[in-house]
C-alpha positions as CSV (number, residue, x, y, z in Angstrom):
1,M,-31.2,-189.2,-11.3
2,A,-31.5,-192.6,-12.9
3,T,-31.4,-195.7,-10.7
4,R,-28.3,-197.6,-11.4
5,P,-28.3,-201.3,-12.3
6,V,-27.0,-203.4,-9.5
7,V,-24.5,-206.2,-9.6
8,E,-23.4,-207.9,-6.4
9,V,-20.0,-208.8,-5.4
10,R,-19.0,-211.0,-2.7
11,P,-20.4,-211.6,0.8
12,F,-18.2,-209.5,2.6
13,P,-16.3,-206.4,-1.0
14,V,-16.2,-204.6,-4.9
15,T,-16.1,-201.3,-7.0
16,R,-18.5,-199.1,-8.9
17,R,-18.6,-196.5,-11.5
18,R,-20.1,-193.3,-12.8
19,A,-22.1,-192.9,-15.9
20,R,-23.6,-189.6,-17.2
21,P,-27.4,-189.7,-17.2
22,D,-27.4,-188.9,-21.0
23,S,-24.8,-191.7,-21.8
24,T,-26.9,-194.8,-21.2
25,S,-27.6,-195.4,-24.9
26,D,-23.9,-195.0,-25.9
27,P,-22.1,-198.3,-25.3
28,V,-18.7,-196.7,-25.9
29,M,-19.3,-194.0,-23.3
30,N,-20.9,-196.5,-20.9
31,K,-17.7,-198.6,-21.0
32,S,-15.3,-195.7,-20.6
33,R,-17.4,-194.1,-17.8
34,R,-17.9,-197.1,-15.5
35,A,-15.8,-197.5,-12.4
36,V,-14.2,-200.8,-11.2
37,T,-14.7,-202.1,-7.7
38,A,-13.2,-205.1,-6.1
39,R,-14.7,-205.8,-2.9
40,R,-18.0,-207.2,-1.6
41,L,-20.5,-204.8,-2.9
42,P,-22.1,-204.2,-6.3
43,W,-21.1,-202.5,-9.5
44,Y,-23.2,-199.4,-10.3
45,P,-23.0,-196.7,-12.9
46,R,-22.9,-193.3,-11.2
47,S,-24.0,-189.8,-12.0
48,D,-21.4,-187.1,-12.7
49,E,-23.6,-184.4,-11.3
50,G,-21.9,-182.3,-8.7
51,R,-18.5,-184.0,-9.0
52,T,-15.3,-182.0,-9.5
53,V,-11.8,-183.3,-9.4
54,D,-8.8,-181.0,-8.9
55,E,-6.8,-181.8,-12.0
56,S,-3.7,-180.4,-10.4
57,S,-3.9,-183.1,-7.8
58,R,-3.2,-185.7,-10.5
59,S,0.2,-184.2,-11.3
60,G,3.4,-185.0,-9.6
61,P,6.9,-186.3,-10.0
62,V,5.8,-189.6,-11.5
63,S,7.8,-191.3,-14.3
64,P,5.7,-194.4,-15.2
65,P,6.7,-196.8,-17.9
66,A,5.2,-196.5,-21.3
67,G,1.6,-197.7,-21.7
68,P,-1.1,-198.2,-19.0
69,L,0.1,-199.2,-15.6
70,Y,-3.0,-201.3,-14.8
71,T,-5.3,-203.1,-17.2
72,P,-7.3,-205.4,-15.0
73,L,-8.8,-207.8,-17.6
74,H,-5.6,-208.2,-19.7
75,P,-4.6,-211.8,-19.8
76,D,-1.1,-211.0,-18.4
77,T,-2.7,-209.1,-15.5
78,L,-5.2,-211.8,-14.8
79,Q,-2.3,-214.3,-14.6
80,D,-0.2,-212.2,-12.4
81,P,-1.7,-208.9,-11.1
82,Y,1.1,-208.4,-8.6
83,R,3.6,-207.1,-11.1
84,A,1.2,-204.4,-12.2
85,F,0.5,-203.6,-8.6
86,R,4.2,-203.2,-8.0
87,L,4.6,-200.8,-10.9
88,L,1.7,-198.7,-9.7
89,R,3.0,-198.6,-6.2
90,E,6.5,-197.6,-7.3
91,N,5.4,-195.0,-9.9
92,D,2.1,-193.6,-8.8
93,P,0.7,-195.1,-5.6
94,V,-2.4,-192.9,-5.6
95,H,-3.2,-193.3,-9.3
96,W,-6.0,-191.8,-11.3
97,H,-7.3,-194.5,-13.6
98,A,-9.4,-192.9,-16.4
99,E,-11.1,-196.1,-17.6
100,L,-12.2,-197.0,-14.1
101,D,-13.1,-193.4,-13.3
102,S,-11.5,-194.0,-10.0
103,W,-8.5,-193.3,-7.8
104,V,-6.5,-196.6,-7.4
105,L,-4.5,-197.3,-4.2
106,T,-1.6,-199.7,-3.9
107,R,0.2,-198.7,-0.7
108,Y,-0.8,-200.6,2.4
109,E,-0.9,-197.4,4.5
110,D,-3.3,-195.7,2.2
111,C,-5.5,-198.8,1.8
112,V,-5.9,-199.2,5.5
113,A,-6.6,-195.5,6.0
114,V,-9.6,-195.8,3.6
115,L,-11.0,-199.0,4.9
116,R,-10.9,-197.8,8.5
117,D,-12.4,-194.4,7.9
118,A,-16.1,-195.0,7.3
119,Q,-16.9,-191.3,7.7
120,R,-14.8,-189.9,4.9
121,F,-14.8,-193.0,2.6
122,R,-18.3,-194.4,2.3
123,S,-19.6,-197.7,1.0
124,D,-23.1,-196.3,0.5
125,F,-23.3,-194.0,-2.5
126,R,-26.5,-192.4,-1.2
127,S,-24.2,-190.4,1.1
128,I,-23.3,-188.2,-1.9
129,G,-26.9,-188.0,-3.1
130,E,-27.1,-190.8,-5.5
131,E,-30.1,-193.1,-5.8
132,V,-29.5,-196.8,-5.0
133,P,-32.3,-199.4,-5.5
134,Q,-33.5,-201.1,-2.3
135,S,-32.5,-204.5,-3.8
136,A,-28.9,-203.4,-3.6
137,L,-28.9,-202.5,0.1
138,S,-27.1,-205.1,2.2
139,V,-24.7,-205.3,5.1
140,Q,-21.9,-204.8,2.6
141,M,-23.1,-201.5,1.4
142,L,-24.5,-199.7,4.4
143,D,-22.4,-197.3,6.5
144,P,-22.6,-196.4,10.2
145,P,-24.9,-195.7,12.0
146,E,-27.4,-197.5,9.7
147,H,-25.0,-200.4,9.2
148,A,-24.8,-201.2,13.0
149,A,-28.1,-203.0,13.4
150,I,-27.8,-205.5,10.5
151,R,-24.1,-206.1,11.3
152,H,-24.9,-206.8,15.0
153,L,-27.8,-209.1,14.0
154,L,-25.6,-211.2,11.7
155,V,-22.6,-211.2,13.9
156,G,-24.7,-212.4,16.8
157,A,-26.0,-215.3,14.8
158,V,-22.5,-216.2,13.6
159,R,-21.2,-216.3,17.1
160,E,-24.0,-218.8,18.1
161,Q,-22.9,-221.1,15.3
162,R,-21.4,-224.3,16.7
163,F,-18.1,-224.4,14.9
164,G,-16.9,-227.4,16.8
165,G,-19.2,-229.9,15.1
166,L,-18.9,-228.0,11.8
167,R,-15.1,-228.3,11.9
168,T,-15.4,-232.1,12.2
169,E,-17.9,-232.2,9.4
170,I,-15.9,-230.1,7.1
171,R,-12.7,-232.0,7.9
172,E,-14.5,-235.3,7.0
173,L,-15.9,-233.8,3.8
174,V,-12.5,-232.6,2.7
175,R,-11.0,-236.0,3.4
176,S,-13.7,-237.9,1.5
177,R,-13.6,-235.5,-1.5
178,L,-9.8,-235.9,-1.7
179,A,-9.9,-239.7,-1.4
180,E,-12.7,-240.0,-4.0
181,A,-11.1,-237.6,-6.4
182,S,-7.6,-239.0,-6.2
183,T,-8.5,-242.6,-7.0
184,G,-8.5,-241.8,-10.7
185,G,-5.1,-240.3,-10.7
186,T,-5.1,-236.7,-12.0
187,F,-8.1,-234.6,-10.9
188,D,-9.3,-231.0,-10.8
189,F,-9.0,-229.7,-7.3
190,V,-11.4,-226.8,-8.0
191,E,-14.2,-228.9,-9.4
192,R,-13.7,-232.0,-7.1
193,V,-12.8,-230.3,-3.8
194,A,-12.8,-226.5,-3.5
195,R,-16.3,-225.7,-4.9
196,P,-18.2,-228.6,-3.4
197,V,-16.6,-228.1,0.0
198,A,-17.4,-224.3,-0.1
199,L,-21.0,-224.8,-1.1
200,R,-21.7,-227.6,1.4
201,T,-20.1,-225.4,4.2
202,I,-22.0,-222.2,3.6
203,C,-25.3,-224.1,3.1
204,R,-24.7,-226.0,6.3
205,V,-24.1,-222.7,8.2
206,L,-27.3,-221.1,6.7
207,G,-29.3,-224.3,7.3
208,V,-30.5,-224.9,3.8
209,D,-30.2,-227.6,1.1
210,E,-27.4,-227.2,-1.5
211,P,-28.8,-225.5,-4.6
212,G,-26.5,-227.6,-6.9
213,G,-26.7,-228.1,-10.6
214,A,-25.7,-226.3,-13.8
215,E,-28.4,-223.6,-13.3
216,F,-27.0,-222.5,-9.9
217,E,-23.4,-222.6,-11.3
218,A,-24.4,-220.4,-14.2
219,M,-26.2,-217.9,-11.9
220,S,-23.3,-217.7,-9.5
221,N,-20.8,-217.2,-12.3
222,A,-22.9,-214.5,-13.9
223,I,-22.8,-212.6,-10.6
224,V,-19.1,-212.9,-10.3
225,R,-18.5,-211.7,-13.9
226,S,-20.8,-208.8,-13.4
227,M,-18.5,-207.5,-10.7
228,D,-16.2,-206.5,-13.6
229,G,-19.1,-204.7,-15.4
230,G,-17.3,-201.4,-15.3
231,L,-14.7,-202.9,-17.6
232,D,-17.0,-204.9,-19.7
233,G,-20.6,-203.6,-19.9
234,S,-21.9,-206.8,-21.4
235,R,-21.5,-208.5,-18.1
236,L,-23.9,-206.2,-16.2
237,E,-27.4,-207.4,-17.3
238,P,-26.8,-211.1,-17.0
239,G,-25.5,-210.5,-13.5
240,A,-28.5,-208.4,-12.6
241,R,-30.8,-211.2,-13.7
242,A,-28.9,-213.8,-11.8
243,R,-28.9,-211.7,-8.7
244,A,-32.7,-211.4,-8.9
245,E,-33.0,-215.1,-9.2
246,L,-30.8,-215.7,-6.2
247,S,-32.8,-213.2,-4.2
248,E,-36.0,-215.2,-5.0
249,L,-34.3,-218.4,-3.7
250,L,-33.2,-216.6,-0.4
251,A,-36.7,-215.2,0.0
252,A,-38.2,-218.7,-0.2
253,W,-35.7,-220.0,2.3
254,A,-36.3,-217.1,4.7
255,G,-40.1,-217.6,4.4
256,R,-39.8,-221.2,5.6
257,P,-36.6,-221.5,7.6
258,A,-35.8,-224.8,9.4
259,P,-36.1,-224.2,13.1
260,G,-32.9,-223.3,14.9
261,T,-30.9,-222.5,11.8
262,F,-28.9,-219.4,11.0
263,I,-31.6,-218.0,8.8
264,D,-34.3,-218.9,11.3
265,R,-32.4,-217.0,14.0
266,V,-31.9,-213.8,12.0
267,M,-35.5,-213.7,10.7
268,R,-36.9,-214.2,14.2
269,R,-34.7,-211.5,15.7
270,R,-34.7,-208.9,12.9
271,E,-37.6,-206.9,14.4
272,R,-35.8,-206.6,17.7
273,Y,-32.9,-205.0,15.9
274,G,-35.2,-202.9,13.7
275,V,-34.0,-204.5,10.5
276,P,-36.5,-204.8,7.6
277,A,-36.9,-208.2,6.0
278,P,-35.6,-207.2,2.5
279,L,-32.4,-206.0,4.0
280,V,-31.9,-209.3,5.8
281,I,-32.6,-211.3,2.7
282,N,-30.2,-209.1,0.6
283,S,-27.5,-209.7,3.3
284,L,-28.1,-213.4,3.3
285,R,-27.9,-213.5,-0.4
286,A,-24.5,-211.8,-0.2
287,M,-23.4,-214.3,2.5
288,L,-24.4,-217.3,0.4
289,H,-22.7,-216.0,-2.7
290,A,-19.5,-214.9,-0.9
291,G,-19.4,-218.1,1.1
292,Y,-19.4,-220.1,-2.1
293,E,-17.4,-218.0,-4.6
294,S,-15.0,-216.2,-2.4
295,A,-14.3,-219.3,-0.2
296,S,-13.9,-221.7,-3.1
297,R,-11.5,-219.3,-4.8
298,L,-9.5,-218.9,-1.6
299,L,-9.1,-222.7,-1.3
300,G,-8.1,-223.0,-5.0
301,N,-5.6,-220.1,-4.8
302,A,-4.1,-221.5,-1.6
303,V,-3.6,-225.1,-2.9
304,S,-2.2,-223.7,-6.2
305,A,0.4,-221.8,-4.2
306,L,1.2,-224.8,-2.1
307,V,1.8,-227.2,-5.0
308,A,3.7,-224.6,-6.9
309,D,6.3,-224.3,-4.1
310,P,6.7,-227.8,-2.5
311,Q,9.1,-226.6,0.2
312,A,6.8,-223.8,1.4
313,G,3.9,-226.2,1.0
314,A,5.4,-228.8,3.2
315,K,6.2,-226.1,5.8
316,A,2.6,-224.9,5.7
317,L,1.2,-228.5,6.2
318,H,3.4,-229.0,9.3
319,A,3.4,-225.4,10.7
320,G,3.8,-225.2,14.4
321,V,1.3,-222.3,14.3
322,P,-1.4,-223.3,11.7
323,D,-3.1,-219.9,11.9
324,A,0.1,-218.3,10.7
325,A,0.2,-220.5,7.6
326,I,-3.5,-219.7,6.9
327,D,-2.9,-216.0,7.2
328,E,0.0,-216.2,4.8
329,L,-2.0,-218.1,2.2
330,V,-4.8,-215.5,2.5
331,R,-2.2,-212.7,2.1
332,F,-0.3,-214.3,-0.7
333,D,-3.1,-214.6,-3.2
334,P,-6.4,-213.3,-1.9
335,P,-9.6,-213.9,-3.8
336,V,-11.0,-210.4,-3.2
337,Q,-8.5,-208.2,-5.0
338,A,-10.2,-204.8,-4.5
339,D,-12.7,-202.8,-2.6
340,A,-14.3,-199.5,-3.4
341,R,-15.4,-196.4,-1.5
342,V,-16.7,-193.0,-2.4
343,C,-15.3,-189.8,-0.9
344,A,-18.0,-188.2,1.3
345,T,-16.0,-184.9,1.4
346,D,-13.0,-183.3,-0.2
347,C,-10.0,-184.9,1.5
348,G,-6.3,-185.6,1.3
349,L,-4.8,-189.0,0.8
350,G,-1.2,-190.1,0.1
351,G,-0.2,-186.5,-1.0
352,R,-3.2,-186.1,-3.4
353,R,-6.4,-184.0,-3.1
354,L,-9.5,-186.1,-3.7
355,A,-12.8,-184.3,-4.5
356,R,-16.1,-185.2,-2.9
357,G,-17.8,-187.9,-5.0
358,S,-14.6,-189.4,-6.2
359,V,-14.4,-193.2,-6.3
360,V,-11.4,-194.7,-4.5
361,T,-10.5,-198.3,-5.3
362,V,-8.5,-200.1,-2.7
363,L,-6.3,-202.8,-4.3
364,I,-6.3,-205.5,-1.5
365,G,-3.8,-207.7,-3.4
366,A,-1.4,-204.7,-3.8
367,A,-1.6,-203.8,-0.2
368,N,-0.8,-207.4,0.8
369,H,2.4,-207.3,-1.3
370,D,3.6,-203.9,0.0
371,P,7.3,-204.4,0.9
372,A,7.0,-201.5,3.4
373,V,4.9,-203.9,5.6
374,F,5.7,-207.4,4.4
375,T,9.3,-208.6,4.1
376,D,9.9,-210.4,0.8
377,P,6.2,-210.1,-0.1
378,G,6.5,-212.2,-3.3
379,R,7.5,-215.3,-1.4
380,L,5.1,-217.7,0.4
381,L,6.4,-217.8,4.0
382,P,4.0,-220.0,6.1
383,D,5.8,-219.1,9.3
384,R,5.6,-215.3,8.7
385,S,5.1,-213.9,12.2
386,A,3.8,-210.4,11.6
387,N,1.0,-210.6,9.0
388,P,-1.5,-207.8,9.2
389,H,-2.9,-208.7,5.7
390,L,-6.2,-207.2,4.3
391,G,-7.4,-210.4,2.9
392,F,-10.5,-210.3,5.2
393,G,-10.9,-206.6,4.9
394,K,-10.5,-204.0,7.7
395,G,-12.8,-201.7,9.7
396,V,-16.6,-201.9,10.0
397,H,-16.9,-203.9,6.7
398,A,-14.4,-206.6,7.7
399,C,-15.4,-210.0,6.4
400,L,-18.2,-211.7,8.3
401,G,-17.1,-215.1,7.0
402,A,-13.5,-214.9,8.1
403,Q,-13.8,-217.5,10.9
404,L,-15.6,-219.9,8.5
405,A,-12.9,-219.4,5.9
406,R,-10.3,-220.3,8.4
407,V,-12.2,-223.5,9.4
408,E,-12.2,-224.5,5.7
409,M,-8.6,-223.7,5.2
410,A,-7.6,-225.6,8.3
411,A,-9.5,-228.7,7.1
412,V,-7.8,-228.7,3.7
413,L,-4.3,-228.2,5.3
414,G,-5.0,-230.9,7.9
415,A,-6.2,-233.4,5.2
416,L,-3.1,-232.8,3.0
417,A,-0.9,-233.1,6.1
418,Q,-2.2,-236.6,6.7
419,Y,-1.4,-237.6,3.2
420,D,2.0,-236.1,3.6
421,D,2.6,-238.2,6.7
422,R,1.8,-241.3,4.7
423,G,4.4,-240.3,2.1
424,L,1.9,-238.8,-0.4
425,A,2.0,-235.2,-1.7
426,L,-0.3,-233.2,-3.9
427,R,1.6,-232.3,-7.1
428,P,0.8,-230.2,-10.2
429,A,-0.6,-232.3,-13.1
430,G,-1.0,-229.5,-15.6
431,D,-1.2,-225.7,-15.8
432,P,-3.8,-224.0,-13.6
433,V,-6.4,-222.0,-15.5
434,R,-7.4,-218.6,-14.3
435,E,-10.9,-217.3,-14.3
436,P,-11.3,-214.2,-16.6
437,T,-12.3,-212.0,-13.6
438,A,-10.4,-209.2,-11.9
439,T,-12.6,-208.4,-8.8
440,L,-12.7,-212.0,-7.6
441,R,-9.5,-213.8,-8.4
442,G,-9.6,-217.5,-8.7
443,L,-9.0,-220.6,-10.8
444,S,-11.4,-222.4,-13.1
445,R,-9.2,-225.5,-13.2
446,L,-6.3,-226.8,-11.0
447,P,-5.1,-230.2,-12.3
448,V,-3.3,-232.1,-9.5
449,R,-2.5,-235.7,-8.5
450,L,-1.2,-237.4,-5.4
451,E,2.3,-238.7,-5.7
452,A,4.8,-240.6,-3.5
453,G,7.0,-238.0,-1.8
454,A,9.0,-237.3,1.3
455,A,6.9,-237.9,4.5
456,G,6.6,-235.5,7.4
457,G,7.2,-232.4,5.4
458,E,10.9,-233.3,4.6
459,Q,12.2,-232.1,1.2
């Protein structure tokens, strides 16, 4: 079997796909035979050897509307994927998507069942006999019991992180970025606040200097775009090159870590946990990229939702339970829209029979908008009390950076609340511009400005 090209997704989910060994020279077949993932792992072509799907399991009393139910990279879907998710959930909640070569799930119940069951639904495609290059193996991809050692190593280092001082530092950074950006009137929240705050934060956690500049931005963007390589094969190779460059950077940092930093701790302790250095470096690479791209997109999506709905925004800024507002913003428009698994055995799911080797794509965004779990899911309700969203994943691959993301979100909400108390509110100053990516959902531009408004959250 041929080794598949690897494209990394975020720090902590994504989807992959199958390609026949004899189809690698056929661009049309390559495009039609790759599977989509939307989580934190990489995009790989996969071999069809040994895979059978019970065609009868695709039938059923389904009456979908004319045309495809889900076209991830269509401009309308990129702008608002939740309408497509609703159509899928109402018409065919366990849906066979031929272009993705994957079962696509939209019901919360089914999505949770897959994410929690690491025995039947695996992240590591080696479990069905496929070859995976060592450069692709990271904490995101491994399954228990192999997953336990690297996960425990990283979780232990995260728990030792002094978040008290970091909270203060991030809060001051957000305030200064907002103050500086707003002096000129209209500004781009993504460029001036979200991305610099996310990069500074993850680099501060890892204990490294910020790898700023156009070169790093291009590298990071290529990796994000390659997560959709199953839908657009031209994105795969640039992403693979960028991932290799980022690995070199992490290897250099890991070879000379600053004493007492996160990287220093995990590199010194890895042998105690029996974790090889390449696996640690790959996992750190995933953390850096997710901590930048996923976190910045989370901040951008959240602020976009706040300014689009001033009443809900004011309630979020002055929520009696800030964590509730944060959870609701993560639920409402999560950056990670999907996650992928492979069936390790023939199994049943949502009334279907899935064959061993089948790819299953969990649509996180769809699950977060399932009305069976979330009342009025299309509304932003900052005081929503029951909110078991999947924005940070679930099960053994739950997001390692969830606590850090909460710290960043709290800093942004706190800074905006202070402006609101002074009678200033963040308002739209133009249409937001969506990134042309389906796996990681985010904005390339969010024009806003501070305006005089009602203080104290009054509308």
